[in-house]
PyMOL Python script that loads the backbone (N, CA, C, O; Angstrom):
from pymol import cmd

cmd.read_pdbstr("""\
ATOM      1  N   MET A   1      88.181 -63.567 -87.409  1.00  0.00           N
ATOM      2  CA  MET A   1      87.834 -64.968 -87.256  1.00  0.00           C
ATOM      3  C   MET A   1      86.456 -65.066 -86.620  1.00  0.00           C
ATOM      4  O   MET A   1      86.185 -64.432 -85.601  1.00  0.00           O
ATOM      5  N   GLU A   2      85.608 -65.847 -87.214  1.00  0.00           N
ATOM      6  CA  GLU A   2      84.271 -66.043 -86.675  1.00  0.00           C
ATOM      7  C   GLU A   2      84.309 -67.100 -85.580  1.00  0.00           C
ATOM      8  O   GLU A   2      85.245 -67.896 -85.504  1.00  0.00           O
ATOM      9  N   LEU A   3      83.294 -67.101 -84.741  1.00  0.00           N
ATOM     10  CA  LEU A   3      83.210 -68.049 -83.643  1.00  0.00           C
ATOM     11  C   LEU A   3      83.205 -69.486 -84.150  1.00  0.00           C
ATOM     12  O   LEU A   3      83.857 -70.342 -83.552  1.00  0.00           O
ATOM     13  N   ASN A   4      82.492 -69.774 -85.226  1.00  0.00           N
ATOM     14  CA  ASN A   4      82.446 -71.139 -85.765  1.00  0.00           C
ATOM     15  C   ASN A   4      83.815 -71.611 -86.227  1.00  0.00           C
ATOM     16  O   ASN A   4      84.152 -72.785 -86.070  1.00  0.00           O
ATOM     17  N   GLU A   5      84.609 -70.704 -86.799  1.00  0.00           N
ATOM     18  CA  GLU A   5      85.960 -71.066 -87.230  1.00  0.00           C
ATOM     19  C   GLU A   5      86.814 -71.425 -86.025  1.00  0.00           C
ATOM     20  O   GLU A   5      87.584 -72.384 -86.083  1.00  0.00           O
ATOM     21  N   PHE A   6      86.695 -70.675 -84.935  1.00  0.00           N
ATOM     22  CA  PHE A   6      87.454 -70.943 -83.717  1.00  0.00           C
ATOM     23  C   PHE A   6      87.077 -72.297 -83.146  1.00  0.00           C
ATOM     24  O   PHE A   6      87.960 -73.080 -82.794  1.00  0.00           O
ATOM     25  N   ASN A   7      85.793 -72.592 -83.046  1.00  0.00           N
ATOM     26  CA  ASN A   7      85.333 -73.859 -82.488  1.00  0.00           C
ATOM     27  C   ASN A   7      85.763 -75.048 -83.333  1.00  0.00           C
ATOM     28  O   ASN A   7      86.038 -76.115 -82.784  1.00  0.00           O
ATOM     29  N   SER A   8      85.828 -74.896 -84.649  1.00  0.00           N
ATOM     30  CA  SER A   8      86.190 -76.018 -85.501  1.00  0.00           C
ATOM     31  C   SER A   8      87.666 -76.366 -85.379  1.00  0.00           C
ATOM     32  O   SER A   8      88.062 -77.480 -85.723  1.00  0.00           O
ATOM     33  N   ASP A   9      88.492 -75.432 -84.893  1.00  0.00           N
ATOM     34  CA  ASP A   9      89.912 -75.684 -84.708  1.00  0.00           C
ATOM     35  C   ASP A   9      90.209 -76.411 -83.404  1.00  0.00           C
ATOM     36  O   ASP A   9      91.301 -76.953 -83.235  1.00  0.00           O
ATOM     37  N   LEU A  10      89.262 -76.429 -82.492  1.00  0.00           N
ATOM     38  CA  LEU A  10      89.470 -77.053 -81.192  1.00  0.00           C
ATOM     39  C   LEU A  10      88.863 -78.446 -81.159  1.00  0.00           C
ATOM     40  O   LEU A  10      87.757 -78.673 -81.649  1.00  0.00           O
ATOM     41  N   MET A  11      89.618 -79.382 -80.567  1.00  0.00           N
ATOM     42  CA  MET A  11      89.141 -80.765 -80.444  1.00  0.00           C
ATOM     43  C   MET A  11      88.965 -81.118 -78.971  1.00  0.00           C
ATOM     44  O   MET A  11      89.635 -80.565 -78.099  1.00  0.00           O
ATOM     45  N   THR A  12      88.059 -82.041 -78.716  1.00  0.00           N
ATOM     46  CA  THR A  12      87.867 -82.574 -77.373  1.00  0.00           C
ATOM     47  C   THR A  12      88.937 -83.634 -77.108  1.00  0.00           C
ATOM     48  O   THR A  12      89.706 -83.984 -78.003  1.00  0.00           O
ATOM     49  N   VAL A  13      88.980 -84.138 -75.883  1.00  0.00           N
ATOM     50  CA  VAL A  13      89.904 -85.219 -75.536  1.00  0.00           C
ATOM     51  C   VAL A  13      89.610 -86.433 -76.406  1.00  0.00           C
ATOM     52  O   VAL A  13      90.532 -87.073 -76.912  1.00  0.00           O
ATOM     53  N   GLU A  14      88.343 -86.750 -76.581  1.00  0.00           N
ATOM     54  CA  GLU A  14      87.955 -87.913 -77.372  1.00  0.00           C
ATOM     55  C   GLU A  14      88.402 -87.780 -78.824  1.00  0.00           C
ATOM     56  O   GLU A  14      88.919 -88.730 -79.410  1.00  0.00           O
ATOM     57  N   GLU A  15      88.200 -86.599 -79.398  1.00  0.00           N
ATOM     58  CA  GLU A  15      88.609 -86.363 -80.788  1.00  0.00           C
ATOM     59  C   GLU A  15      90.129 -86.429 -80.928  1.00  0.00           C
ATOM     60  O   GLU A  15      90.645 -86.954 -81.915  1.00  0.00           O
ATOM     61  N   THR A  16      90.834 -85.898 -79.946  1.00  0.00           N
ATOM     62  CA  THR A  16      92.292 -85.930 -79.973  1.00  0.00           C
ATOM     63  C   THR A  16      92.797 -87.362 -79.897  1.00  0.00           C
ATOM     64  O   THR A  16      93.720 -87.736 -80.620  1.00  0.00           O
ATOM     65  N   ALA A  17      92.202 -88.157 -79.033  1.00  0.00           N
ATOM     66  CA  ALA A  17      92.585 -89.563 -78.932  1.00  0.00           C
ATOM     67  C   ALA A  17      92.340 -90.285 -80.252  1.00  0.00           C
ATOM     68  O   ALA A  17      93.152 -91.107 -80.676  1.00  0.00           O
ATOM     69  N   ARG A  18      91.242 -89.982 -80.888  1.00  0.00           N
ATOM     70  CA  ARG A  18      90.914 -90.610 -82.179  1.00  0.00           C
ATOM     71  C   ARG A  18      91.934 -90.218 -83.254  1.00  0.00           C
ATOM     72  O   ARG A  18      92.363 -91.061 -84.041  1.00  0.00           O
ATOM     73  N   VAL A  19      92.319 -88.939 -83.284  1.00  0.00           N
ATOM     74  CA  VAL A  19      93.290 -88.457 -84.269  1.00  0.00           C
ATOM     75  C   VAL A  19      94.645 -89.138 -84.064  1.00  0.00           C
ATOM     76  O   VAL A  19      95.311 -89.508 -85.031  1.00  0.00           O
ATOM     77  N   LEU A  20      95.048 -89.302 -82.802  1.00  0.00           N
ATOM     78  CA  LEU A  20      96.352 -89.892 -82.490  1.00  0.00           C
ATOM     79  C   LEU A  20      96.322 -91.417 -82.411  1.00  0.00           C
ATOM     80  O   LEU A  20      97.370 -92.053 -82.297  1.00  0.00           O
ATOM     81  N   HIS A  21      95.130 -92.004 -82.470  1.00  0.00           N
ATOM     82  CA  HIS A  21      94.964 -93.466 -82.374  1.00  0.00           C
ATOM     83  C   HIS A  21      95.512 -94.002 -81.048  1.00  0.00           C
ATOM     84  O   HIS A  21      96.269 -94.972 -81.013  1.00  0.00           O
ATOM     85  N   VAL A  22      95.110 -93.347 -79.968  1.00  0.00           N
ATOM     86  CA  VAL A  22      95.530 -93.743 -78.623  1.00  0.00           C
ATOM     87  C   VAL A  22      94.306 -93.727 -77.707  1.00  0.00           C
ATOM     88  O   VAL A  22      93.282 -93.135 -78.049  1.00  0.00           O
ATOM     89  N   PRO A  23      94.409 -94.376 -76.541  1.00  0.00           N
ATOM     90  CA  PRO A  23      93.296 -94.329 -75.592  1.00  0.00           C
ATOM     91  C   PRO A  23      93.107 -92.922 -74.998  1.00  0.00           C
ATOM     92  O   PRO A  23      94.053 -92.137 -74.929  1.00  0.00           O
ATOM     93  N   ILE A  24      91.912 -92.629 -74.585  1.00  0.00           N
ATOM     94  CA  ILE A  24      91.594 -91.337 -73.963  1.00  0.00           C
ATOM     95  C   ILE A  24      92.455 -91.122 -72.718  1.00  0.00           C
ATOM     96  O   ILE A  24      92.918 -90.010 -72.469  1.00  0.00           O
ATOM     97  N   SER A  25      92.669 -92.177 -71.940  1.00  0.00           N
ATOM     98  CA  SER A  25      93.482 -92.054 -70.725  1.00  0.00           C
ATOM     99  C   SER A  25      94.907 -91.626 -71.045  1.00  0.00           C
ATOM    100  O   SER A  25      95.537 -90.933 -70.246  1.00  0.00           O
ATOM    101  N   TRP A  26      95.421 -92.027 -72.195  1.00  0.00           N
ATOM    102  CA  TRP A  26      96.770 -91.638 -72.613  1.00  0.00           C
ATOM    103  C   TRP A  26      96.829 -90.127 -72.842  1.00  0.00           C
ATOM    104  O   TRP A  26      97.795 -89.473 -72.450  1.00  0.00           O
ATOM    105  N   VAL A  27      95.798 -89.580 -73.476  1.00  0.00           N
ATOM    106  CA  VAL A  27      95.751 -88.131 -73.723  1.00  0.00           C
ATOM    107  C   VAL A  27      95.717 -87.382 -72.394  1.00  0.00           C
ATOM    108  O   VAL A  27      96.458 -86.417 -72.207  1.00  0.00           O
ATOM    109  N   TYR A  28      94.859 -87.822 -71.468  1.00  0.00           N
ATOM    110  CA  TYR A  28      94.807 -87.172 -70.156  1.00  0.00           C
ATOM    111  C   TYR A  28      96.164 -87.246 -69.467  1.00  0.00           C
ATOM    112  O   TYR A  28      96.605 -86.268 -68.864  1.00  0.00           O
ATOM    113  N   GLY A  29      96.822 -88.384 -69.549  1.00  0.00           N
ATOM    114  CA  GLY A  29      98.136 -88.547 -68.936  1.00  0.00           C
ATOM    115  C   GLY A  29      99.155 -87.591 -69.501  1.00  0.00           C
ATOM    116  O   GLY A  29      99.979 -87.059 -68.757  1.00  0.00           O
ATOM    117  N   ARG A  30      99.121 -87.355 -70.805  1.00  0.00           N
ATOM    118  CA  ARG A  30     100.070 -86.445 -71.440  1.00  0.00           C
ATOM    119  C   ARG A  30      99.798 -84.987 -71.091  1.00  0.00           C
ATOM    120  O   ARG A  30     100.700 -84.158 -71.214  1.00  0.00           O
ATOM    121  N   THR A  31      98.592 -84.651 -70.663  1.00  0.00           N
ATOM    122  CA  THR A  31      98.332 -83.267 -70.245  1.00  0.00           C
ATOM    123  C   THR A  31      98.935 -82.990 -68.875  1.00  0.00           C
ATOM    124  O   THR A  31      99.130 -81.831 -68.511  1.00  0.00           O
ATOM    125  N   ARG A  32      99.234 -84.043 -68.106  1.00  0.00           N
ATOM    126  CA  ARG A  32      99.793 -83.865 -66.775  1.00  0.00           C
ATOM    127  C   ARG A  32     101.325 -83.903 -66.763  1.00  0.00           C
ATOM    128  O   ARG A  32     101.940 -83.618 -65.735  1.00  0.00           O
ATOM    129  N   ARG A  33     101.931 -84.245 -67.869  1.00  0.00           N
ATOM    130  CA  ARG A  33     103.393 -84.328 -67.950  1.00  0.00           C
ATOM    131  C   ARG A  33     104.011 -82.946 -67.971  1.00  0.00           C
ATOM    132  O   ARG A  33     103.319 -81.939 -68.120  1.00  0.00           O
ATOM    133  N   ARG A  34     105.320 -82.916 -67.819  1.00  0.00           N
ATOM    134  CA  ARG A  34     106.084 -81.663 -67.888  1.00  0.00           C
ATOM    135  C   ARG A  34     107.028 -81.724 -69.081  1.00  0.00           C
ATOM    136  O   ARG A  34     107.381 -82.803 -69.556  1.00  0.00           O
ATOM    137  N   GLY A  35     107.422 -80.575 -69.546  1.00  0.00           N
ATOM    138  CA  GLY A  35     108.424 -80.499 -70.598  1.00  0.00           C
ATOM    139  C   GLY A  35     107.903 -80.907 -71.963  1.00  0.00           C
ATOM    140  O   GLY A  35     106.736 -80.686 -72.287  1.00  0.00           O
ATOM    141  N   LYS A  36     108.786 -81.508 -72.766  1.00  0.00           N
ATOM    142  CA  LYS A  36     108.478 -81.851 -74.146  1.00  0.00           C
ATOM    143  C   LYS A  36     107.397 -82.923 -74.274  1.00  0.00           C
ATOM    144  O   LYS A  36     106.729 -83.009 -75.305  1.00  0.00           O
ATOM    145  N   GLU A  37     107.221 -83.741 -73.234  1.00  0.00           N
ATOM    146  CA  GLU A  37     106.235 -84.825 -73.299  1.00  0.00           C
ATOM    147  C   GLU A  37     104.805 -84.338 -73.095  1.00  0.00           C
ATOM    148  O   GLU A  37     103.859 -85.085 -73.342  1.00  0.00           O
ATOM    149  N   ARG A  38     104.638 -83.114 -72.654  1.00  0.00           N
ATOM    150  CA  ARG A  38     103.301 -82.579 -72.375  1.00  0.00           C
ATOM    151  C   ARG A  38     102.620 -82.165 -73.678  1.00  0.00           C
ATOM    152  O   ARG A  38     103.150 -81.353 -74.436  1.00  0.00           O
ATOM    153  N   ILE A  39     101.460 -82.721 -73.924  1.00  0.00           N
ATOM    154  CA  ILE A  39     100.711 -82.398 -75.137  1.00  0.00           C
ATOM    155  C   ILE A  39     100.116 -80.996 -74.991  1.00  0.00           C
ATOM    156  O   ILE A  39      99.554 -80.674 -73.944  1.00  0.00           O
ATOM    157  N   PRO A  40     100.232 -80.169 -76.015  1.00  0.00           N
ATOM    158  CA  PRO A  40      99.698 -78.801 -75.907  1.00  0.00           C
ATOM    159  C   PRO A  40      98.174 -78.811 -75.816  1.00  0.00           C
ATOM    160  O   PRO A  40      97.492 -79.461 -76.609  1.00  0.00           O
ATOM    161  N   HIS A  41      97.665 -78.088 -74.844  1.00  0.00           N
ATOM    162  CA  HIS A  41      96.217 -78.045 -74.646  1.00  0.00           C
ATOM    163  C   HIS A  41      95.807 -76.706 -74.060  1.00  0.00           C
ATOM    164  O   HIS A  41      96.632 -75.933 -73.573  1.00  0.00           O
ATOM    165  N   ILE A  42      94.528 -76.463 -74.123  1.00  0.00           N
ATOM    166  CA  ILE A  42      93.919 -75.258 -73.572  1.00  0.00           C
ATOM    167  C   ILE A  42      92.907 -75.724 -72.533  1.00  0.00           C
ATOM    168  O   ILE A  42      92.100 -76.616 -72.794  1.00  0.00           O
ATOM    169  N   LYS A  43      92.957 -75.120 -71.365  1.00  0.00           N
ATOM    170  CA  LYS A  43      91.996 -75.471 -70.330  1.00  0.00           C
ATOM    171  C   LYS A  43      90.939 -74.380 -70.262  1.00  0.00           C
ATOM    172  O   LYS A  43      91.239 -73.219 -69.984  1.00  0.00           O
ATOM    173  N   LEU A  44      89.696 -74.772 -70.519  1.00  0.00           N
ATOM    174  CA  LEU A  44      88.560 -73.854 -70.443  1.00  0.00           C
ATOM    175  C   LEU A  44      87.701 -74.306 -69.271  1.00  0.00           C
ATOM    176  O   LEU A  44      86.818 -75.151 -69.416  1.00  0.00           O
ATOM    177  N   GLY A  45      87.975 -73.729 -68.114  1.00  0.00           N
ATOM    178  CA  GLY A  45      87.305 -74.206 -66.914  1.00  0.00           C
ATOM    179  C   GLY A  45      87.760 -75.620 -66.628  1.00  0.00           C
ATOM    180  O   GLY A  45      88.956 -75.866 -66.466  1.00  0.00           O
ATOM    181  N   LYS A  46      86.823 -76.556 -66.564  1.00  0.00           N
ATOM    182  CA  LYS A  46      87.180 -77.955 -66.327  1.00  0.00           C
ATOM    183  C   LYS A  46      87.376 -78.736 -67.626  1.00  0.00           C
ATOM    184  O   LYS A  46      87.662 -79.933 -67.594  1.00  0.00           O
ATOM    185  N   TYR A  47      87.225 -78.069 -68.755  1.00  0.00           N
ATOM    186  CA  TYR A  47      87.303 -78.740 -70.054  1.00  0.00           C
ATOM    187  C   TYR A  47      88.662 -78.549 -70.700  1.00  0.00           C
ATOM    188  O   TYR A  47      89.234 -77.460 -70.652  1.00  0.00           O
ATOM    189  N   LEU A  48      89.172 -79.603 -71.299  1.00  0.00           N
ATOM    190  CA  LEU A  48      90.412 -79.539 -72.054  1.00  0.00           C
ATOM    191  C   LEU A  48      90.087 -79.500 -73.537  1.00  0.00           C
ATOM    192  O   LEU A  48      89.221 -80.234 -74.014  1.00  0.00           O
ATOM    193  N   ARG A  49      90.784 -78.641 -74.258  1.00  0.00           N
ATOM    194  CA  ARG A  49      90.625 -78.560 -75.705  1.00  0.00           C
ATOM    195  C   ARG A  49      92.005 -78.557 -76.338  1.00  0.00           C
ATOM    196  O   ARG A  49      92.984 -78.134 -75.723  1.00  0.00           O
ATOM    197  N   PHE A  50      92.069 -79.029 -77.562  1.00  0.00           N
ATOM    198  CA  PHE A  50      93.325 -79.208 -78.272  1.00  0.00           C
ATOM    199  C   PHE A  50      93.200 -78.633 -79.671  1.00  0.00           C
ATOM    200  O   PHE A  50      92.193 -78.843 -80.347  1.00  0.00           O
ATOM    201  N   GLU A  51      94.230 -77.903 -80.108  1.00  0.00           N
ATOM    202  CA  GLU A  51      94.266 -77.387 -81.472  1.00  0.00           C
ATOM    203  C   GLU A  51      94.913 -78.446 -82.361  1.00  0.00           C
ATOM    204  O   GLU A  51      95.990 -78.953 -82.047  1.00  0.00           O
ATOM    205  N   LEU A  52      94.262 -78.775 -83.456  1.00  0.00           N
ATOM    206  CA  LEU A  52      94.738 -79.837 -84.337  1.00  0.00           C
ATOM    207  C   LEU A  52      96.165 -79.579 -84.814  1.00  0.00           C
ATOM    208  O   LEU A  52      96.995 -80.487 -84.766  1.00  0.00           O
ATOM    209  N   THR A  53      96.465 -78.384 -85.264  1.00  0.00           N
ATOM    210  CA  THR A  53      97.810 -78.109 -85.777  1.00  0.00           C
ATOM    211  C   THR A  53      98.859 -78.210 -84.675  1.00  0.00           C
ATOM    212  O   THR A  53      99.959 -78.707 -84.919  1.00  0.00           O
ATOM    213  N   ALA A  54      98.543 -77.753 -83.480  1.00  0.00           N
ATOM    214  CA  ALA A  54      99.490 -77.837 -82.358  1.00  0.00           C
ATOM    215  C   ALA A  54      99.745 -79.291 -81.980  1.00  0.00           C
ATOM    216  O   ALA A  54     100.880 -79.667 -81.687  1.00  0.00           O
ATOM    217  N   VAL A  55      98.695 -80.110 -81.985  1.00  0.00           N
ATOM    218  CA  VAL A  55      98.843 -81.525 -81.652  1.00  0.00           C
ATOM    219  C   VAL A  55      99.673 -82.245 -82.712  1.00  0.00           C
ATOM    220  O   VAL A  55     100.526 -83.068 -82.381  1.00  0.00           O
ATOM    221  N   ARG A  56      99.426 -81.938 -83.977  1.00  0.00           N
ATOM    222  CA  ARG A  56     100.211 -82.559 -85.057  1.00  0.00           C
ATOM    223  C   ARG A  56     101.681 -82.168 -84.955  1.00  0.00           C
ATOM    224  O   ARG A  56     102.559 -83.022 -85.078  1.00  0.00           O
ATOM    225  N   ASN A  57     101.953 -80.890 -84.733  1.00  0.00           N
ATOM    226  CA  ASN A  57     103.337 -80.431 -84.586  1.00  0.00           C
ATOM    227  C   ASN A  57     104.016 -81.098 -83.403  1.00  0.00           C
ATOM    228  O   ASN A  57     105.176 -81.498 -83.499  1.00  0.00           O
ATOM    229  N   TRP A  58     103.305 -81.222 -82.290  1.00  0.00           N
ATOM    230  CA  TRP A  58     103.834 -81.877 -81.094  1.00  0.00           C
ATOM    231  C   TRP A  58     104.152 -83.340 -81.390  1.00  0.00           C
ATOM    232  O   TRP A  58     105.203 -83.839 -80.989  1.00  0.00           O
ATOM    233  N   ALA A  59     103.253 -84.027 -82.085  1.00  0.00           N
ATOM    234  CA  ALA A  59     103.464 -85.448 -82.408  1.00  0.00           C
ATOM    235  C   ALA A  59     104.694 -85.626 -83.286  1.00  0.00           C
ATOM    236  O   ALA A  59     105.477 -86.549 -83.062  1.00  0.00           O
ATOM    237  N   PHE A  60     104.879 -84.768 -84.273  1.00  0.00           N
ATOM    238  CA  PHE A  60     106.051 -84.863 -85.132  1.00  0.00           C
ATOM    239  C   PHE A  60     107.324 -84.584 -84.354  1.00  0.00           C
ATOM    240  O   PHE A  60     108.351 -85.213 -84.611  1.00  0.00           O
ATOM    241  N   ALA A  61     107.277 -83.651 -83.404  1.00  0.00           N
ATOM    242  CA  ALA A  61     108.444 -83.358 -82.569  1.00  0.00           C
ATOM    243  C   ALA A  61     108.778 -84.545 -81.668  1.00  0.00           C
ATOM    244  O   ALA A  61     109.951 -84.797 -81.390  1.00  0.00           O
ATOM    245  N   GLN A  62     107.759 -85.277 -81.208  1.00  0.00           N
ATOM    246  CA  GLN A  62     107.990 -86.459 -80.367  1.00  0.00           C
ATOM    247  C   GLN A  62     108.708 -87.537 -81.167  1.00  0.00           C
ATOM    248  O   GLN A  62     109.568 -88.243 -80.642  1.00  0.00           O
ATOM    249  N   ARG A  63     108.354 -87.653 -82.413  1.00  0.00           N
ATOM    250  CA  ARG A  63     108.970 -88.665 -83.268  1.00  0.00           C
ATOM    251  C   ARG A  63     110.454 -88.361 -83.461  1.00  0.00           C
ATOM    252  O   ARG A  63     111.270 -89.279 -83.550  1.00  0.00           O
ATOM    253  N   ALA A  64     110.801 -87.094 -83.525  1.00  0.00           N
ATOM    254  CA  ALA A  64     112.194 -86.687 -83.733  1.00  0.00           C
ATOM    255  C   ALA A  64     113.046 -86.845 -82.487  1.00  0.00           C
ATOM    256  O   ALA A  64     114.274 -86.873 -82.576  1.00  0.00           O
ATOM    257  N   SER A  65     112.411 -86.949 -81.326  1.00  0.00           N
ATOM    258  CA  SER A  65     113.162 -87.044 -80.057  1.00  0.00           C
ATOM    259  C   SER A  65     113.787 -88.399 -79.865  1.00  0.00           C
ATOM    260  O   SER A  65     114.447 -88.637 -78.854  1.00  0.00           O
TER     261      SER A  65
END
""", "prot")
cmd.dss("prot")
cmd.show_as("cartoon", "prot")
cmd.util.cbc("prot")
cmd.orient("prot")
């Protein structure tokens, strides 16, 4: 996997909010939750990143709950 491929799979908080059609504050709030309600994320220092496929899978699982 090349570096560009890795970077294209990761989204910022803003991009994640746009994909989910929710406010940015909602995304931050879901990163602080525990259990099934916690949105999957990667912390790189002070930065949060989200994998598109993981976020989509998480959203579909939330709908089933």
